[in-house]
C-alpha positions as CSV (number, residue, x, y, z in Angstrom):
1,X,-5.4,-23.2,12.9
2,X,-2.2,-21.3,12.2
3,X,-2.0,-19.3,15.4
4,X,-4.2,-18.5,18.3
5,X,-5.7,-15.4,16.3
6,X,-7.3,-17.7,14.5
7,X,-10.1,-18.0,17.3
8,X,-12.2,-15.2,18.6
9,X,-11.8,-16.9,22.1
10,X,-8.8,-18.3,23.8
11,X,-8.0,-22.0,23.2
12,X,-6.3,-24.0,20.4
13,X,-3.5,-26.7,20.5
14,X,-0.2,-24.8,19.9
15,X,1.7,-28.0,19.2
16,X,-0.9,-28.9,16.3
17,X,-0.4,-25.1,15.2
18,X,3.3,-25.7,15.0
19,X,3.0,-28.9,13.0
20,X,0.5,-27.3,10.7
21,X,2.9,-24.2,10.0
22,X,5.9,-26.5,9.6
23,X,4.2,-28.4,6.8
24,X,3.2,-25.3,5.0
25,X,6.5,-24.2,5.3
26,X,7.9,-27.6,4.0
27,X,5.8,-27.7,0.7
28,X,6.5,-24.0,0.2
29,X,2.8,-23.3,0.2
30,X,1.5,-19.4,0.2
31,X,-1.5,-18.9,2.0
32,X,-4.2,-16.8,0.0
33,X,-6.2,-14.5,2.4
34,X,-10.0,-14.5,2.4
35,X,-10.7,-10.9,1.4
36,X,-12.5,-8.7,4.6
37,X,-12.9,-12.2,6.9
38,X,-11.1,-13.5,9.6
39,X,-12.9,-16.8,10.4
40,X,-14.5,-19.4,8.1
41,X,-16.6,-21.4,10.9
42,X,-19.0,-20.6,13.5
43,X,-20.6,-23.1,16.4
44,X,-23.8,-21.2,15.5
45,X,-24.4,-20.4,19.1
46,X,-25.7,-17.0,20.7
47,X,-22.1,-16.3,21.9
48,X,-20.4,-18.0,18.8
49,X,-16.8,-19.6,18.8
50,X,-15.6,-18.1,15.4
51,X,-12.5,-20.1,14.0
52,X,-10.3,-19.8,11.0
53,X,-10.6,-23.5,9.6
54,X,-10.8,-23.2,6.0
55,X,-7.5,-22.3,3.9
56,X,-6.5,-22.0,0.6
57,X,-2.7,-22.5,-0.2
58,X,-0.9,-22.1,-3.6
59,X,2.7,-21.9,-4.7
60,X,5.3,-19.4,-5.7
61,X,5.2,-20.2,-9.6
62,X,1.1,-19.9,-9.1
63,X,1.4,-16.5,-7.8
64,X,3.8,-15.6,-10.6
65,X,1.6,-16.5,-13.4
66,X,-1.7,-15.6,-11.6
67,X,-1.2,-12.9,-9.5
68,X,-4.3,-11.7,-9.1
69,X,-6.0,-14.8,-7.4
70,X,-8.0,-14.1,-4.4
71,X,-10.6,-15.4,-2.2
72,X,-13.8,-13.9,-2.0
73,X,-16.2,-15.0,1.3
74,X,-20.0,-15.3,0.6
75,X,-22.9,-15.4,3.2
76,X,-23.4,-18.1,5.2
77,X,-27.2,-19.0,5.1
78,X,-27.2,-22.4,6.2
79,X,-23.9,-24.2,6.8
80,X,-21.7,-23.9,9.7
81,X,-18.6,-23.0,7.4
82,X,-18.3,-19.7,5.2
83,X,-18.7,-20.7,1.5
84,X,-16.2,-18.8,-0.7
85,X,-15.5,-18.1,-4.7
86,X,-11.8,-18.5,-5.5
87,X,-11.2,-15.7,-8.3
88,X,-8.0,-16.5,-10.6
89,X,-6.5,-13.5,-12.4
90,X,-3.7,-13.4,-14.7
91,X,-3.0,-9.9,-14.7
92,X,-3.6,-7.0,-12.1
93,X,-4.7,-3.7,-13.3
94,X,-2.3,-1.3,-13.8
95,X,-3.9,1.5,-11.5
96,X,-4.0,-0.9,-8.5
97,X,0.0,-1.5,-8.5
98,X,1.8,0.4,-6.4
99,X,5.1,1.1,-7.9
100,X,8.3,2.7,-5.8
101,X,10.5,5.1,-7.7
102,X,14.0,5.3,-6.8
103,X,14.1,9.0,-7.0
104,X,11.8,9.8,-4.4
105,X,14.1,9.2,-1.4
106,X,16.4,12.3,-2.5
107,X,13.0,14.3,-3.0
108,X,12.0,16.8,-0.2
109,X,9.5,15.6,2.2
110,X,10.0,12.0,1.5
111,X,11.2,11.0,4.5
112,X,8.6,12.9,6.6
113,X,5.8,11.4,4.6
114,X,7.6,8.0,5.5
115,X,7.7,8.6,9.3
116,X,4.5,10.2,9.6
117,X,2.7,7.1,8.3
118,X,4.9,4.5,9.9
119,X,4.7,6.2,13.4
120,X,0.6,6.5,12.8
121,X,-0.3,2.9,11.8
122,X,-2.3,1.0,13.8
123,X,-0.3,-1.2,16.5
124,X,-1.1,-4.8,17.0
125,X,0.3,-7.5,19.5
126,X,1.3,-9.7,16.7
127,X,4.8,-8.7,15.2
128,X,4.4,-9.7,11.5
129,X,0.7,-8.0,11.6
130,X,2.3,-5.1,13.0
131,X,4.8,-4.9,10.5
132,X,2.6,-5.3,7.4
133,X,0.3,-2.6,9.1
134,X,2.7,-0.2,9.0
135,X,4.2,-0.9,5.3
136,X,0.5,-0.7,4.4
137,X,0.1,2.6,5.9
138,X,3.4,4.0,4.3
139,X,2.3,2.5,1.0
140,X,-1.1,4.6,0.9
141,X,0.7,7.6,2.1
142,X,3.7,7.5,-0.4
143,X,0.9,6.6,-3.2
144,X,-0.8,10.2,-2.6
145,X,2.3,12.1,-1.7
146,X,3.5,11.0,-5.5
147,X,0.4,12.2,-7.2
148,X,1.8,15.7,-6.6
149,X,5.0,14.5,-8.5
150,X,3.3,13.2,-11.3
151,X,2.3,16.8,-12.3
152,X,5.8,17.6,-13.0
153,X,5.1,18.8,-16.6
154,X,2.1,21.3,-15.5
155,X,4.4,22.6,-12.9
156,X,7.3,23.1,-15.2
157,X,5.0,24.7,-17.7
158,X,3.3,27.2,-14.8
159,X,6.9,28.1,-13.6
160,X,8.1,29.0,-17.4
161,X,4.8,31.0,-17.8
162,X,5.4,33.2,-14.9
163,X,9.1,33.6,-15.9
164,X,8.3,34.8,-19.3
165,X,5.8,37.3,-17.6
166,X,8.2,38.8,-15.4
167,X,10.8,38.8,-18.5
168,X,8.3,40.6,-20.1
169,X,7.3,43.1,-17.6
170,X,11.1,43.7,-17.6
171,X,11.0,44.7,-21.2
172,X,8.8,47.3,-20.3
173,X,10.0,48.6,-16.7
174,X,12.5,47.7,-14.1
175,X,11.4,44.9,-11.6
176,X,11.0,45.7,-8.2
177,X,12.6,44.2,-5.4
178,X,9.8,42.0,-4.6
179,X,9.3,41.0,-8.2
180,X,13.1,40.2,-8.7
181,X,13.0,38.1,-5.3
182,X,9.9,36.3,-6.6
183,X,11.8,35.5,-10.0
184,X,14.5,34.1,-8.3
185,X,12.4,31.7,-6.1
186,X,10.5,30.7,-9.2
187,X,13.6,30.0,-11.2
188,X,15.2,28.1,-8.0
189,X,12.0,25.9,-7.7
190,X,11.9,25.3,-11.6
191,X,15.5,23.8,-11.1
192,X,14.3,21.8,-8.4
193,X,11.5,20.5,-10.8
194,X,13.8,19.7,-13.7
195,X,16.2,17.7,-11.3
196,X,13.1,15.6,-10.3
197,X,12.0,15.0,-14.0
198,X,15.7,14.1,-15.0
199,X,15.6,11.5,-12.2
200,X,12.3,10.2,-13.0
């Protein structure tokens, strides 16, 4: 075990946990988590003791050359240990990658999105798990928010179309105060979109 949370019930020798973690650190090993499972062993009782006893470790060079490596737990029909399959991949599909764009920080609404998802992430007693949860929540929020920015060309086209329409009307008659105000708003919005496109 690496920490007390590797059991569903209190217990475990913290000295042995510290020794195990020190060994992992000394060898510069990287833990590959089991996808969707917290524990890997059961004492098979009615009120079972569940423990994370099985681990898969690699090193930094492996994670760089095989970044899509993951552990898939299987069902446990007989054994008290969960069988698992190690999947090794050399590339990650582009659609699953999260790419942070530097121009986002200057975009209106960026900090609001970050604060919203940072403050509303689940809270855990473990500080590392708590930080990880907040970062995942913010990443998910920014991924959804960024989709609205990916339509810049369409938004720019729409703004230009509206401005052409208003310019065409102005050729036929004097624009009303409301139409003039609307045109100023569209021009301002177009300027912001073009600035975002330039930074992107």
